[in-house]
N, C-alpha and C positions, 0 to 999 in steps of 0.2 A: 283606708290610708288616701287622702287628699290627691287629684292629678296634680301635680306643680304646675305652676304658672308657665307662659311662653320665658319670661323672663329668668327666672332661675334652672327651667330647662337648656336655655342659653348657655348660664354662666357652668351646669354641670356639663353639656359637650363640648366648651373648653377646656375645662377640666381635662378631659378625657383626653385631647389631644393632645394639650401639652403634657399630659403622660405617657403619652406610645413612645416609646423605645425604638422605634426606626419608620423609617418612610412607608414602609408596606404598611404597618402598623394605623397608622391614620390615616391612610388609603381607606380600610378596613375600617373606620369608626366613621368617616366622611360617609359613608355612600350608607352603613346601616344605622347607626344610632343617632341618625339626623331624621329617621321615619318617625320620634317623639313629637318632632317639633311640625315639620313638613306633610305636606300630605302628597305622597307620590305611589306610584307604582313598582316604578324601578328608577335605582340612583346608579350614573357610572362615570367612573373618577376617568379625567383623560390628563395624558403628563405627556410634556419633550424628552423625546431621548436627547442621546447626545448629537445626536445629527439634528437636534432643531425640529424630529414629526410628531407629529401629535399621533399618541398608541392610548388605546386601553390599558387602563392600570389597574382597577378595581371597578367590581360589577358587584349590587346587592342582591345581598342570598346568596350569593357563590361564592367559595375560600381559590380559585383561581381563574384568572378572567384568562382567554384566548382572545389575542389582539389579534392574528391572523385570520381570523374567523370570518367573514362574510361581513357579517354584522358588526366586529370590530374595524374594520375598514370603510362600511360605508359613515359610521359614526365621527371617524377622526378623521375624513374627509365633510363631512358635513359642517363639522364644529369649527375646520378651519376657515369654511365660508362661511361661519356666520360671526369668528372671532374679526375675520378680515372689515367687517363691514361695522354696524354701531357698537362703540364700548359700551360696559355695563351689563347687570342682569335684564333676560329680555325675553318674553315666551314667543314660542316658535312654533310653525305651523309648517306643513309643505310647503306653501305659497312661499314661506322667505327664503326658501330651496334655491340651485339652480336647477336646469328641468331636469338635467340626468341625474341628481340626487331624490329630487324628488319624485320621480319613478317610481323608488323602489322605498318611500315612504310609507305604506300601508303594511308593509311587507317587514319593514325593523322597526316602527314605531307607533305608538296610540296617536292617539287624535289630536294631541297637546302635549306642548315640550317647553322644559323652562331649562338656559342656559346661562349660567354664573359664570364668568371668568375667575380665574386663580392667578392675581398676581404678584411679584415679587418684592420688597421692599425698594428696590428702585423703579419701579413701576411697570414691568418688566411682564408681560402673560406669559407663562410656563403651563398652563394647561386651565380646567373647563372643569365645569362639573355640571350631570348633565341630568336631568328631572324628568320622567316622562307619566302623561297621567290621561284618563279619558273624560276628563274634565276641563276646564279651562283655570287657567291661575292668572291669580289676581292679585290687587299690590300689596295687600297683608304676607301672600306666597311670598312675593318676589324681594318684599324688606325682607324675610324673615334670609331666602337664599343669598340675598348679601352678603349678612350678616354670617353664617353661616361657611361660606365661601371663605372671608376675610379671614375668617380662622383658619379654617385650615389651609390657605394658602401660607399662611404665619409660618403652620407648624409645617406644612412640608416645603418653603422655603428655606427653613433653618435645616432640617435633614437632607435636601438637596444640596444646598450649601459647604458642609459638612463632605457628603460623597464627592463632589465635584471641585474641590480648595484646590487640587496636588495642579488643577488643572487652568487654574488661575493664570494668566499672562501676565500681568500688574506684579503678582507675585514674586513671577520669575523674569522681569523683565531685567533687561541688558543697563539700560540708561542708570537702575536702580545701586546698582552696585560700584562698589569702590574701585578706581584705578588699578590696585593692587589687586582689586576679587577677577577681574580684569583680565588682567595677568596669568593671573596663576591658574584659571578655567581657559583660557587658551591654553595656554601650554599644556594643562591637562588633557585636554580635546586631540588639539595637534599628535603630540605622545599615542595617545590612544588610538590614532588614526593609523599614525605610521607604524607601530608596536607589529615586530617581526611575530608570525606564526606561522605553523608550519602547514599548508593545506593538506587535507585529508577527505575520505570518503569512504561510506558505508554501503557493504555491498554482498549479498549473500556467498557464503563459503560451507565446503567440503571437502572431508579427509580423503584423498585417494593418494591411489599407489603408486611412489614415484617410478618403477620400473614395473608396469603392467605384463605380463604374456598371456594374451588371448590363445584360450583356444578353440577354434572354429568349427566348421565340419567342413570334410574334406572334401567331399563333396555330396551330391542330393541324395537326400533316404529320409530315413525315420528314427528316433533316436529310440534303442532298444532296451538302455539300461545306465541309468544313472550309477556308476561304483563311488561317490563317494558323498558327504551331506557339506551345508552350509557353511563354508569358513571352515570346514573341517583340514586341518594341518595335513600336508602331503610331501612326500620325498621326490624327487628324481624318480620319470620311470615308473612311478606308481600309475596302476590305471584307474581312468577317472571319467569316461564314459564308453559305450560301445554303440554304436548307429549298426544300424539293419543293413546287411551288405547281400542280401540273397540277389538282385540284381547286378552288382558288379560279380560276385561270384560266379551266375549264369554267366554272363557274357566271355567272361576268365576258361570256364571250359567248351565252352563255342570255339574261344582266338585260341585253347592249346589240339582242340580237334582239327580246325584249318591247320595250325603250325605242323601236326602231323601228314598232314594230306600235302603240304607244300613239301615236306623232306622227302617224304615217296617220290611223288614228282621229280623233285630236283634230282634224286638218286636214280628213278630212272631213266631218266635224259643223259647224267651223265655217262652213265655205262654203254648208249644208246649212238655217244657223239664219237667214241674209237669207232665205229662202221658205220655211221650216218653223217655225211656233212649237214644236211640239214639242222641234226638235233643240234651241232654245237651253239647257233644260235639261239636254241629254247633257253638254253641254258645259262646263259647269265641271265636271261627275263625270269626264270624259273629260281633263280639264287637273289633276287630284287624280291620278287615275293619272300619268300624265307624269311629273309632280314626283316622287311615288313611284319611279317605274322610275329615275330619275335619282339620286335620292338610293341608289339600290341599287348602279346603277354604282359612282358615286362612291367609294363605300365599297367593294366588288372591288377598281377601281384602283389602290385607296392599298391594300389586304392584297396585291395581288399584289406591287405597290412594296416593302413592305417582308419581303417574304419574304428579301431580301437585304439582313443590316444590314449594319452599318459602327457607326465606333467614333467614339463620340461626342463626343471628344476626345484627346489624345494622351496616350499610357502606355505597359503592358505587358500582353497579353492572359492574363490568369491562367482556366487551366483545365487539368487533368491529362494528358488524350492526345486525337488529334485522332480516333485508332483506335476510340477508345471511343464517337464522337459520330454517325461516318458510319453512316449508314443506321438509325439508331434513333431510332423513333417519338418525337411530345415534345407535351406540351402546353400550352394556352393558358399564359404566366405562368412557365413552366415557365423558371429560368436554366440559361443554355447553359457561359455563360463569364463574367468580369469584368475588365474595365478601370479598371485603375488609375497612379496617379503615383507608382512607386517610393519617389523618396524624400520623398511625404507619407507618414510610416507611425505607427501606434498601437499600443500593446502592450493586448490584449486577456490578462484574469487570470480565472481562474475557482476562485473563494472556495467553499472546500467551507463546505457550513453549522455543519458542527461546528465550523470554521474559527475563522467569521466575528468582525470586530472592526466596531467603529465608525471609519467611513472617512469624510473629510472629502475634497471638491472641493478642488487644491492638497497633498494629504498623499503623501509620496514612494514612491516606488518604488523597487527594485532588483532589475535586469533579470541573470541568469543564463542564457545561451543552454546549449543540448548541444554545439552546435559548437563555440563559446569557453572550456570549462568556466574558466577559468584567466582572463578578465575580465569586468567587471560594464557594467553600464549602468545613466544610473541616472534618474528620470524621475519627472513630479509626475503626478497622479490629475487627467484631466480627467471622470470620467462613472463613476460606481454606478448599481446598477440595486437597487430597494430589493424587488421578484420576483427567485428562481431561474428557473433554465429548465436544460429539459437539456441534458447538454454529448453528446457525440460517443459516450460509451461508456455513455449513460441515467444517467448519477449528477448532482444537482441541484446546481444553483454560480449562484453571481451573478456578474454579469459585470461585471469591472471595468477600467476603460479608461483609461489613462494615455502620455501622450505623453511620450518622450523628450529632453532636455535638448539633445543634441546630435546637431542637425539636418544635421550636414555630413556624416556619411558613414551613414546610417542603415545599423540591419540588413537582409537581406534579407527578400523579403516570406514568409512561410510556416514560419519558422523558429521549432521550440519552447522549453521553453528552464520555470527556475523562476522566479518571481519572489518579492521581500516586500513584501509590504504595510506600513507602517508606520499605529500609531493615535497615538491619544496617548499621554502622558505616566501611568505610572500606578507604585503602590511595588512593590518585585520579589520581594514575598511575595504580592500579587493575580497578577504574571506566571508564576509558578512553580505557584503554587493554582489559577489559574481553568482549567486542561482536567482537572484532578480533581474539584472541587467538580461542574461540568459536567457529567461520566460520573458521579459521586454521584445528584446528581440525575435523571438519566433512568434508572438502576438502582434507584432507592426510592421516585423520585417525590414528591419533595417539592421 
């Protein structure tokens, strides 16, 4: 089979370019199928993006072009500098580039290059084809590159026009509209800007007990035994946990012995006071000492009794794991667990300062739990904080508490999700611009 002539090959290339179904396919054909016509080692297609900057769009022999690579950036800068000079197809060497770009020529290119601009129907250059070779390009190669560039430019321009047609300002120009259309559009825009909407914000939320009863250590010691399991229903007075009271019992035994001795001394001094006047003064001192020892015994007795902590009311015992507490030293006031009524719950919402809006008691809240993403719970705000508090991850947040409307089957305590809190009514323009304006104020300080 004979090799087709250059004319036939050019017509075949144009047919393939016209048959492409996307701009990306046009770029692939332009840098790969041209090898049958033009001698080169590599071909690269560069196009301007929406911001007017040149970027690598396709590279011969590669399925994906990396525009952000050092080679892609150098090539885009080099093509930009060359397109700003003489128009038309031109042979390029390192001497044609600025000194800063020419220094990187040996790293990114062969000895000779050929640049063919891609121009739209109005003559505006929107890209270029870049061919490199280790042999110089002659007049024949420049002529073929010109023909290839014109065919590829027309195909790319057609797809680019279709892609960016909706951005054509002339198409949407106010002057092209009739007076009636202008009034309708103006009224619609004004209505949309002034349309009232509820100001809202999204924040993490958690189901918490409405009236938690904390069970805290009454003294320093070690947890000896946990008598219940996590989330176990308990009755008022039921044993929850026992703290090792060995130290308290030893102190109580010493205090009882001291009380006996003080009472004996007081009795001896009382009997002696009938016949010995100096002993009368000693009686008062010993009486005060007996009362002091009795108070100490009473305190230690109560402390020993409190080493067994019981449930203050009916509810469930809320804590993580019993094994984590057995044998663990605790300090006075340290919370071990919480007893709460599972039917009385609130929603704790942690509102970030960046999302903070004006909230009032009675405002609406909608809760979306992670465990039930397809359903929601409605509620009303019952409490808002004026100061931020640190959350579990250390970030500051305003605490907002809400009561759910449906109290018959409340969610389980501990479930987490996302809450949407609603503020007052504001214009749609304020709703859309509130966050950007807040960011702008923080950025520029006004």
